[in-house]
Each structure stands twice: as C-alpha cells, then as structure tokens.
DOBATI-98451 format. One record per residue: residue number from 1; residue in three letters; x, y, z of N, C-alpha, C, O in turn. Coordinates in steps of 0.2 Angstrom, whole numbers, plus 5000, padded with zeros to 4 digits. Layout:
DOBATI-98451
+-----+------+------+------+------+------+------+------+------+------+------+------+------+------+
! seq ! type !   nu !   nv !   nw !  cau !  cav !  caw !   cu !   cv !   cw !   ou !   ov !   ow !
+-----+------+------+------+------+------+------+------+------+------+------+------+------+------+
! NUM !  ALA !    X !    Y !    Z !    X !    Y !    Z !    X !    Y !    Z !    X !    Y !    Z !
...
+-----+------+------+------+------+------+------+------+------+------+------+------+------+------+
//
This chain:
DOBATI-98451
+-----+------+------+------+------+------+------+------+------+------+------+------+------+------+
! seq ! type !   nu !   nv !   nw !  cau !  cav !  caw !   cu !   cv !   cw !   ou !   ov !   ow !
+-----+------+------+------+------+------+------+------+------+------+------+------+------+------+
!   1 !  MET ! 5531 ! 5555 ! 5533 ! 5529 ! 5547 ! 5533 ! 5529 ! 5543 ! 5537 ! 5535 ! 5542 ! 5539 !
!   2 !  LYS ! 5524 ! 5537 ! 5539 ! 5526 ! 5535 ! 5544 ! 5529 ! 5527 ! 5541 ! 5527 ! 5525 ! 5536 !
!   3 !  LYS ! 5533 ! 5523 ! 5544 ! 5534 ! 5518 ! 5539 ! 5532 ! 5513 ! 5545 ! 5531 ! 5515 ! 5551 !
!   4 !  THR ! 5530 ! 5505 ! 5543 ! 5531 ! 5499 ! 5547 ! 5535 ! 5493 ! 5542 ! 5534 ! 5491 ! 5536 !
!   5 !  ALA ! 5538 ! 5492 ! 5547 ! 5539 ! 5486 ! 5546 ! 5538 ! 5478 ! 5549 ! 5541 ! 5476 ! 5554 !
!   6 !  ILE ! 5534 ! 5474 ! 5546 ! 5531 ! 5468 ! 5548 ! 5532 ! 5460 ! 5551 ! 5527 ! 5456 ! 5552 !
!   7 !  ILE ! 5539 ! 5459 ! 5553 ! 5540 ! 5458 ! 5557 ! 5535 ! 5448 ! 5554 ! 5529 ! 5448 ! 5554 !
!   8 !  ILE ! 5537 ! 5445 ! 5552 ! 5532 ! 5438 ! 5552 ! 5536 ! 5430 ! 5555 ! 5540 ! 5426 ! 5552 !
!   9 !  LEU ! 5536 ! 5429 ! 5560 ! 5538 ! 5423 ! 5563 ! 5534 ! 5415 ! 5563 ! 5536 ! 5410 ! 5565 !
!  10 !  SER ! 5526 ! 5416 ! 5561 ! 5523 ! 5414 ! 5565 ! 5527 ! 5404 ! 5559 ! 5531 ! 5404 ! 5555 !
!  11 !  ASP ! 5524 ! 5401 ! 5562 ! 5524 ! 5395 ! 5559 ! 5520 ! 5390 ! 5555 ! 5518 ! 5387 ! 5560 !
!  12 !  PRO ! 5519 ! 5388 ! 5549 ! 5509 ! 5385 ! 5545 ! 5513 ! 5375 ! 5545 ! 5510 ! 5371 ! 5541 !
!  13 !  LYS ! 5519 ! 5374 ! 5549 ! 5520 ! 5367 ! 5550 ! 5516 ! 5366 ! 5552 ! 5513 ! 5361 ! 5550 !
!  14 !  SER ! 5514 ! 5371 ! 5557 ! 5511 ! 5369 ! 5565 ! 5503 ! 5366 ! 5565 ! 5501 ! 5361 ! 5569 !
!  15 !  GLY ! 5498 ! 5371 ! 5558 ! 5493 ! 5368 ! 5556 ! 5488 ! 5371 ! 5560 ! 5482 ! 5369 ! 5561 !
!  16 !  SER ! 5491 ! 5376 ! 5563 ! 5483 ! 5380 ! 5569 ! 5483 ! 5384 ! 5566 ! 5487 ! 5385 ! 5561 !
!  17 !  GLU ! 5477 ! 5386 ! 5569 ! 5471 ! 5391 ! 5567 ! 5479 ! 5397 ! 5568 ! 5480 ! 5401 ! 5564 !
!  18 !  GLU ! 5484 ! 5395 ! 5577 ! 5482 ! 5403 ! 5578 ! 5489 ! 5405 ! 5573 ! 5490 ! 5410 ! 5570 !
!  19 !  ALA ! 5493 ! 5399 ! 5574 ! 5500 ! 5403 ! 5565 ! 5494 ! 5406 ! 5559 ! 5495 ! 5412 ! 5557 !
!  20 !  LEU ! 5489 ! 5402 ! 5556 ! 5484 ! 5406 ! 5552 ! 5483 ! 5412 ! 5553 ! 5486 ! 5416 ! 5549 !
!  21 !  GLY ! 5481 ! 5414 ! 5557 ! 5478 ! 5422 ! 5560 ! 5483 ! 5425 ! 5560 ! 5482 ! 5431 ! 5558 !
!  22 !  ARG ! 5490 ! 5422 ! 5563 ! 5495 ! 5429 ! 5564 ! 5498 ! 5432 ! 5558 ! 5501 ! 5438 ! 5558 !
!  23 !  VAL ! 5495 ! 5425 ! 5550 ! 5498 ! 5427 ! 5544 ! 5494 ! 5434 ! 5541 ! 5495 ! 5439 ! 5539 !
!  24 !  PHE ! 5488 ! 5430 ! 5542 ! 5481 ! 5434 ! 5542 ! 5482 ! 5441 ! 5542 ! 5484 ! 5445 ! 5537 !
!  25 !  ASN ! 5482 ! 5443 ! 5551 ! 5483 ! 5448 ! 5552 ! 5489 ! 5453 ! 5551 ! 5489 ! 5459 ! 5552 !
!  26 !  ALA ! 5497 ! 5449 ! 5547 ! 5501 ! 5452 ! 5546 ! 5502 ! 5456 ! 5542 ! 5505 ! 5461 ! 5542 !
!  27 !  LEU ! 5494 ! 5451 ! 5536 ! 5495 ! 5453 ! 5529 ! 5492 ! 5460 ! 5530 ! 5495 ! 5465 ! 5530 !
!  28 !  ALA ! 5485 ! 5458 ! 5531 ! 5479 ! 5463 ! 5530 ! 5482 ! 5471 ! 5534 ! 5479 ! 5477 ! 5532 !
!  29 !  SER ! 5488 ! 5471 ! 5541 ! 5490 ! 5477 ! 5542 ! 5494 ! 5478 ! 5537 ! 5497 ! 5483 ! 5538 !
!  30 !  ALA ! 5495 ! 5476 ! 5535 ! 5500 ! 5479 ! 5528 ! 5498 ! 5482 ! 5523 ! 5501 ! 5486 ! 5520 !
!  31 !  TYR ! 5489 ! 5480 ! 5521 ! 5488 ! 5480 ! 5517 ! 5483 ! 5486 ! 5518 ! 5480 ! 5489 ! 5514 !
!  32 !  GLU ! 5482 ! 5488 ! 5525 ! 5479 ! 5494 ! 5529 ! 5487 ! 5501 ! 5528 ! 5489 ! 5506 ! 5529 !
!  33 !  PHE ! 5488 ! 5498 ! 5527 ! 5495 ! 5502 ! 5531 ! 5500 ! 5505 ! 5521 ! 5504 ! 5509 ! 5519 !
!  34 !  LYS ! 5498 ! 5500 ! 5516 ! 5495 ! 5501 ! 5507 ! 5493 ! 5507 ! 5505 ! 5496 ! 5512 ! 5502 !
!  35 !  GLN ! 5484 ! 5505 ! 5509 ! 5481 ! 5509 ! 5507 ! 5481 ! 5513 ! 5509 ! 5478 ! 5517 ! 5505 !
!  36 !  ALA ! 5483 ! 5516 ! 5514 ! 5485 ! 5520 ! 5520 ! 5494 ! 5525 ! 5511 ! 5498 ! 5530 ! 5511 !
!  37 !  GLY ! 5493 ! 5522 ! 5508 ! 5500 ! 5526 ! 5505 ! 5506 ! 5527 ! 5508 ! 5511 ! 5529 ! 5506 !
!  38 !  GLU ! 5505 ! 5523 ! 5517 ! 5512 ! 5524 ! 5520 ! 5517 ! 5516 ! 5518 ! 5516 ! 5511 ! 5515 !
!  39 !  ASP ! 5522 ! 5519 ! 5521 ! 5529 ! 5512 ! 5519 ! 5529 ! 5508 ! 5525 ! 5528 ! 5509 ! 5531 !
!  40 !  VAL ! 5529 ! 5502 ! 5520 ! 5528 ! 5497 ! 5523 ! 5533 ! 5489 ! 5523 ! 5533 ! 5484 ! 5519 !
!  41 !  LYS ! 5536 ! 5490 ! 5527 ! 5542 ! 5480 ! 5522 ! 5539 ! 5475 ! 5526 ! 5538 ! 5477 ! 5532 !
!  42 !  ILE ! 5537 ! 5470 ! 5525 ! 5537 ! 5464 ! 5526 ! 5540 ! 5459 ! 5526 ! 5541 ! 5457 ! 5520 !
!  43 !  ILE ! 5544 ! 5455 ! 5532 ! 5550 ! 5452 ! 5534 ! 5546 ! 5446 ! 5535 ! 5542 ! 5446 ! 5540 !
!  44 !  PHE ! 5549 ! 5437 ! 5529 ! 5548 ! 5434 ! 5535 ! 5554 ! 5429 ! 5540 ! 5559 ! 5432 ! 5538 !
!  45 !  GLN ! 5554 ! 5427 ! 5542 ! 5561 ! 5425 ! 5549 ! 5556 ! 5423 ! 5554 ! 5551 ! 5425 ! 5556 !
!  46 !  GLY ! 5563 ! 5416 ! 5555 ! 5562 ! 5413 ! 5560 ! 5555 ! 5405 ! 5557 ! 5554 ! 5406 ! 5551 !
!  47 !  THR ! 5552 ! 5401 ! 5559 ! 5551 ! 5397 ! 5550 ! 5545 ! 5400 ! 5551 ! 5540 ! 5396 ! 5551 !
!  48 !  GLY ! 5543 ! 5407 ! 5551 ! 5539 ! 5410 ! 5546 ! 5542 ! 5410 ! 5539 ! 5537 ! 5409 ! 5536 !
!  49 !  ILE ! 5548 ! 5411 ! 5533 ! 5551 ! 5407 ! 5530 ! 5547 ! 5403 ! 5527 ! 5548 ! 5402 ! 5521 !
!  50 !  ARG ! 5543 ! 5401 ! 5530 ! 5541 ! 5393 ! 5525 ! 5533 ! 5397 ! 5524 ! 5530 ! 5393 ! 5520 !
!  51 !  TRP ! 5528 ! 5404 ! 5526 ! 5525 ! 5405 ! 5523 ! 5525 ! 5405 ! 5513 ! 5521 ! 5402 ! 5509 !
!  52 !  PRO ! 5531 ! 5411 ! 5514 ! 5529 ! 5415 ! 5506 ! 5527 ! 5406 ! 5501 ! 5526 ! 5407 ! 5495 !
!  53 !  GLU ! 5528 ! 5402 ! 5503 ! 5527 ! 5394 ! 5500 ! 5523 ! 5391 ! 5502 ! 5522 ! 5386 ! 5499 !
!  54 !  GLN ! 5521 ! 5394 ! 5505 ! 5512 ! 5392 ! 5507 ! 5506 ! 5398 ! 5502 ! 5502 ! 5397 ! 5498 !
!  55 !  LEU ! 5509 ! 5403 ! 5505 ! 5503 ! 5410 ! 5501 ! 5506 ! 5411 ! 5495 ! 5506 ! 5416 ! 5492 !
!  56 !  GLU ! 5511 ! 5404 ! 5492 ! 5510 ! 5408 ! 5481 ! 5504 ! 5403 ! 5479 ! 5503 ! 5404 ! 5473 !
!  57 !  LYS ! 5499 ! 5397 ! 5485 ! 5498 ! 5391 ! 5481 ! 5489 ! 5397 ! 5480 ! 5487 ! 5402 ! 5484 !
!  58 !  ALA ! 5487 ! 5394 ! 5473 ! 5482 ! 5397 ! 5473 ! 5474 ! 5399 ! 5477 ! 5471 ! 5404 ! 5476 !
!  59 !  ASP ! 5474 ! 5390 ! 5482 ! 5469 ! 5389 ! 5486 ! 5471 ! 5391 ! 5495 ! 5468 ! 5391 ! 5501 !
!  60 !  HIS ! 5476 ! 5392 ! 5492 ! 5478 ! 5394 ! 5500 ! 5472 ! 5402 ! 5504 ! 5471 ! 5408 ! 5502 !
!  61 !  PRO ! 5470 ! 5400 ! 5508 ! 5464 ! 5407 ! 5509 ! 5466 ! 5411 ! 5511 ! 5461 ! 5413 ! 5513 !
!  62 !  VAL ! 5472 ! 5415 ! 5513 ! 5475 ! 5421 ! 5512 ! 5481 ! 5421 ! 5505 ! 5486 ! 5424 ! 5504 !
!  63 !  HIS ! 5477 ! 5418 ! 5501 ! 5482 ! 5421 ! 5493 ! 5481 ! 5425 ! 5491 ! 5487 ! 5428 ! 5490 !
!  64 !  GLY ! 5474 ! 5428 ! 5488 ! 5472 ! 5435 ! 5488 ! 5472 ! 5438 ! 5487 ! 5471 ! 5442 ! 5482 !
!  65 !  LEU ! 5474 ! 5440 ! 5498 ! 5476 ! 5446 ! 5500 ! 5484 ! 5445 ! 5503 ! 5487 ! 5449 ! 5506 !
!  66 !  TYR ! 5487 ! 5441 ! 5502 ! 5495 ! 5441 ! 5501 ! 5499 ! 5446 ! 5495 ! 5502 ! 5451 ! 5494 !
!  67 !  ASN ! 5495 ! 5439 ! 5488 ! 5494 ! 5442 ! 5483 ! 5494 ! 5452 ! 5481 ! 5497 ! 5456 ! 5476 !
!  68 !  GLU ! 5491 ! 5453 ! 5486 ! 5489 ! 5462 ! 5486 ! 5493 ! 5466 ! 5489 ! 5492 ! 5472 ! 5489 !
!  69 !  VAL ! 5501 ! 5462 ! 5493 ! 5504 ! 5466 ! 5496 ! 5512 ! 5461 ! 5494 ! 5516 ! 5462 ! 5498 !
!  70 !  LYS ! 5512 ! 5459 ! 5489 ! 5519 ! 5456 ! 5491 ! 5524 ! 5461 ! 5486 ! 5530 ! 5461 ! 5485 !
!  71 !  ASP ! 5519 ! 5464 ! 5486 ! 5527 ! 5468 ! 5483 ! 5529 ! 5472 ! 5487 ! 5532 ! 5476 ! 5484 !
!  72 !  TYR ! 5527 ! 5473 ! 5497 ! 5530 ! 5475 ! 5502 ! 5533 ! 5470 ! 5502 ! 5535 ! 5470 ! 5508 !
!  73 !  VAL ! 5535 ! 5464 ! 5499 ! 5540 ! 5458 ! 5504 ! 5547 ! 5461 ! 5507 ! 5552 ! 5458 ! 5504 !
!  74 !  HIS ! 5550 ! 5463 ! 5511 ! 5556 ! 5467 ! 5509 ! 5563 ! 5459 ! 5508 ! 5569 ! 5458 ! 5506 !
!  75 !  GLY ! 5559 ! 5456 ! 5511 ! 5564 ! 5445 ! 5509 ! 5561 ! 5444 ! 5516 ! 5557 ! 5446 ! 5520 !
!  76 !  LEU ! 5569 ! 5437 ! 5515 ! 5566 ! 5433 ! 5521 ! 5574 ! 5431 ! 5525 ! 5579 ! 5432 ! 5522 !
!  77 !  SER ! 5574 ! 5429 ! 5531 ! 5579 ! 5429 ! 5530 ! 5584 ! 5424 ! 5532 ! 5584 ! 5421 ! 5537 !
!  78 !  LYS ! 5590 ! 5425 ! 5528 ! 5594 ! 5421 ! 5527 ! 5597 ! 5417 ! 5531 ! 5600 ! 5411 ! 5531 !
!  79 !  GLY ! 5597 ! 5421 ! 5533 ! 5600 ! 5413 ! 5542 ! 5594 ! 5407 ! 5544 ! 5595 ! 5401 ! 5543 !
!  80 !  CYS ! 5588 ! 5411 ! 5546 ! 5581 ! 5407 ! 5547 ! 5582 ! 5401 ! 5539 ! 5584 ! 5395 ! 5541 !
!  81 !  VAL ! 5580 ! 5403 ! 5533 ! 5579 ! 5397 ! 5526 ! 5586 ! 5396 ! 5526 ! 5588 ! 5391 ! 5522 !
!  82 !  ALA ! 5593 ! 5399 ! 5530 ! 5600 ! 5390 ! 5532 ! 5595 ! 5387 ! 5536 ! 5592 ! 5383 ! 5532 !
!  83 !  VAL ! 5591 ! 5387 ! 5541 ! 5595 ! 5382 ! 5548 ! 5585 ! 5378 ! 5544 ! 5585 ! 5372 ! 5542 !
!  84 !  PHE ! 5579 ! 5385 ! 5542 ! 5572 ! 5377 ! 5543 ! 5573 ! 5379 ! 5537 ! 5572 ! 5385 ! 5538 !
!  85 !  GLY ! 5576 ! 5378 ! 5531 ! 5571 ! 5379 ! 5522 ! 5565 ! 5379 ! 5520 ! 5559 ! 5377 ! 5522 !
!  86 !  THR ! 5567 ! 5384 ! 5514 ! 5563 ! 5385 ! 5509 ! 5563 ! 5381 ! 5505 ! 5568 ! 5377 ! 5504 !
!  87 !  GLU ! 5557 ! 5381 ! 5499 ! 5560 ! 5381 ! 5490 ! 5556 ! 5386 ! 5485 ! 5555 ! 5385 ! 5479 !
!  88 !  VAL ! 5553 ! 5392 ! 5491 ! 5551 ! 5399 ! 5489 ! 5559 ! 5403 ! 5484 ! 5563 ! 5406 ! 5487 !
!  89 !  SER ! 5560 ! 5403 ! 5480 ! 5565 ! 5406 ! 5476 ! 5562 ! 5415 ! 5476 ! 5557 ! 5416 ! 5479 !
!  90 !  GLY ! 5565 ! 5422 ! 5473 ! 5563 ! 5425 ! 5470 ! 5566 ! 5430 ! 5476 ! 5571 ! 5434 ! 5474 !
!  91 !  TYR ! 5565 ! 5430 ! 5482 ! 5565 ! 5435 ! 5488 ! 5573 ! 5434 ! 5491 ! 5577 ! 5430 ! 5493 !
!  92 !  GLU ! 5573 ! 5442 ! 5491 ! 5576 ! 5446 ! 5494 ! 5581 ! 5439 ! 5500 ! 5577 ! 5435 ! 5502 !
!  93 !  LEU ! 5588 ! 5438 ! 5504 ! 5588 ! 5435 ! 5509 ! 5593 ! 5438 ! 5510 ! 5599 ! 5437 ! 5508 !
!  94 !  LEU ! 5588 ! 5443 ! 5518 ! 5592 ! 5448 ! 5521 ! 5598 ! 5446 ! 5526 ! 5597 ! 5440 ! 5529 !
!  95 !  ASN ! 5601 ! 5449 ! 5526 ! 5609 ! 5444 ! 5534 ! 5612 ! 5453 ! 5535 ! 5615 ! 5454 ! 5531 !
!  96 !  GLU ! 5611 ! 5458 ! 5540 ! 5611 ! 5462 ! 5539 ! 5619 ! 5462 ! 5547 ! 5625 ! 5462 ! 5549 !
!  97 !  ASN ! 5611 ! 5459 ! 5549 ! 5615 ! 5458 ! 5556 ! 5622 ! 5452 ! 5557 ! 5623 ! 5446 ! 5556 !
!  98 !  GLU ! 5623 ! 5455 ! 5558 ! 5630 ! 5445 ! 5559 ! 5632 ! 5443 ! 5563 ! 5637 ! 5445 ! 5566 !
!  99 !  VAL ! 5627 ! 5438 ! 5564 ! 5624 ! 5434 ! 5570 ! 5630 ! 5429 ! 5568 ! 5630 ! 5426 ! 5562 !
! 100 !  PRO ! 5637 ! 5427 ! 5574 ! 5640 ! 5423 ! 5577 ! 5638 ! 5416 ! 5573 ! 5632 ! 5415 ! 5573 !
! 101 !  GLY ! 5642 ! 5412 ! 5570 ! 5637 ! 5408 ! 5569 ! 5632 ! 5405 ! 5565 ! 5629 ! 5400 ! 5564 !
! 102 !  THR ! 5630 ! 5412 ! 5562 ! 5626 ! 5412 ! 5555 ! 5628 ! 5414 ! 5549 ! 5634 ! 5414 ! 5549 !
! 103 !  PRO ! 5623 ! 5416 ! 5542 ! 5623 ! 5415 ! 5537 ! 5621 ! 5425 ! 5536 ! 5621 ! 5429 ! 5531 !
! 104 !  GLY ! 5620 ! 5426 ! 5544 ! 5614 ! 5431 ! 5545 ! 5607 ! 5434 ! 5547 ! 5602 ! 5430 ! 5546 !
! 105 !  LEU ! 5606 ! 5439 ! 5549 ! 5600 ! 5440 ! 5552 ! 5601 ! 5442 ! 5549 ! 5607 ! 5442 ! 5546 !
! 106 !  PRO ! 5591 ! 5445 ! 5548 ! 5588 ! 5456 ! 5544 ! 5590 ! 5460 ! 5552 ! 5588 ! 5458 ! 5557 !
! 107 !  SER ! 5592 ! 5465 ! 5551 ! 5595 ! 5470 ! 5557 ! 5587 ! 5474 ! 5559 ! 5585 ! 5478 ! 5555 !
! 108 !  HIS ! 5584 ! 5472 ! 5565 ! 5582 ! 5476 ! 5566 ! 5583 ! 5485 ! 5570 ! 5580 ! 5490 ! 5570 !
! 109 !  LEU ! 5589 ! 5483 ! 5574 ! 5594 ! 5491 ! 5573 ! 5593 ! 5494 ! 5567 ! 5593 ! 5500 ! 5568 !
! 110 !  ASN ! 5592 ! 5493 ! 5563 ! 5594 ! 5497 ! 5557 ! 5585 ! 5494 ! 5555 ! 5587 ! 5491 ! 5550 !
! 111 !  LEU ! 5583 ! 5494 ! 5556 ! 5573 ! 5496 ! 5551 ! 5573 ! 5500 ! 5559 ! 5567 ! 5497 ! 5559 !
! 112 !  ARG ! 5573 ! 5504 ! 5565 ! 5575 ! 5507 ! 5573 ! 5578 ! 5515 ! 5572 ! 5577 ! 5520 ! 5575 !
! 113 !  ASN ! 5581 ! 5514 ! 5568 ! 5589 ! 5518 ! 5564 ! 5584 ! 5524 ! 5559 ! 5582 ! 5529 ! 5560 !
! 114 !  GLU ! 5583 ! 5518 ! 5555 ! 5579 ! 5522 ! 5548 ! 5571 ! 5525 ! 5550 ! 5567 ! 5528 ! 5547 !
! 115 !  GLY ! 5571 ! 5520 ! 5558 ! 5566 ! 5526 ! 5556 ! 5558 ! 5522 ! 5557 ! 5554 ! 5524 ! 5561 !
! 116 !  TYR ! 5556 ! 5515 ! 5553 ! 5551 ! 5511 ! 5557 ! 5550 ! 5507 ! 5563 ! 5553 ! 5502 ! 5567 !
! 117 !  ASP ! 5544 ! 5510 ! 5563 ! 5541 ! 5506 ! 5568 ! 5540 ! 5498 ! 5568 ! 5537 ! 5495 ! 5564 !
! 118 !  ILE ! 5541 ! 5495 ! 5573 ! 5541 ! 5484 ! 5572 ! 5536 ! 5481 ! 5575 ! 5534 ! 5480 ! 5581 !
! 119 !  LEU ! 5532 ! 5480 ! 5568 ! 5526 ! 5474 ! 5573 ! 5528 ! 5466 ! 5568 ! 5530 ! 5465 ! 5563 !
! 120 !  ILE ! 5526 ! 5461 ! 5574 ! 5528 ! 5453 ! 5576 ! 5525 ! 5450 ! 5579 ! 5524 ! 5448 ! 5585 !
! 121 !  PHE ! 5523 ! 5448 ! 5571 ! 5516 ! 5442 ! 5574 ! 5520 ! 5434 ! 5571 ! 5518 ! 5429 ! 5572 !
+-----+------+------+------+------+------+------+------+------+------+------+------+------+------+
//
C-alpha cells in the first residue's frame, strides 16, 4: 500500500491567496489519497499549526473539505506550537525529532523510514 505524509507549512495569518491555495491543495491531495484507500498522514508544522483553528470554523471556505480528511490529521509540531501558538486542542503534538532548544518536532526521517512519500505545502 502506498503511504503519503502531507506537511502543511503555509501561514493562514498571511491572509494571502497563496497560503489558502496551499492548504486547499494539501487537503485536496489528502482527500484523493483517502478516496483511493491509501494511507495518508496530515501534519501541521511551522506557522501551519495555525490552520486547524481556522479550518474548524464553519464559515471557512475549506471547512467542508477539512471535515472530510480531519480523521487523517496525524498531529501538530509540538515545537512549532510552543513558538507560534495555537488555540486548538484535541490534536496530538508530535515531537519525535528532539531538536536541541525545542520541545521537539515531527520526524521526517521516521516518516521516510516507515515508507511514506512526503509532500510539503
């Protein structure tokens, strides 16, 4: 079975069409993989950890798509939550990559070693 990890780095605070386009295309890719029955993990990292708070809002233009793939959210970067902050709870904080001076980040090495292709948006 094919496996894909989708890392979302874009920042919703920028308010740009580019940031919205990146998260939309990331989630659309996750939806396509889900429909094909493939294993997919969505990880929010960097300022991307701010997205879930926005996507949870019913009036957000990507809310419906987010709800379709929310069960594939693997988690948020613990180190990035510490730096950039977020108001959303209920997500796993990922910290397998013990970067000095941080509470840890998601491990891309572990994902690769587990056979995941990695897409970054």
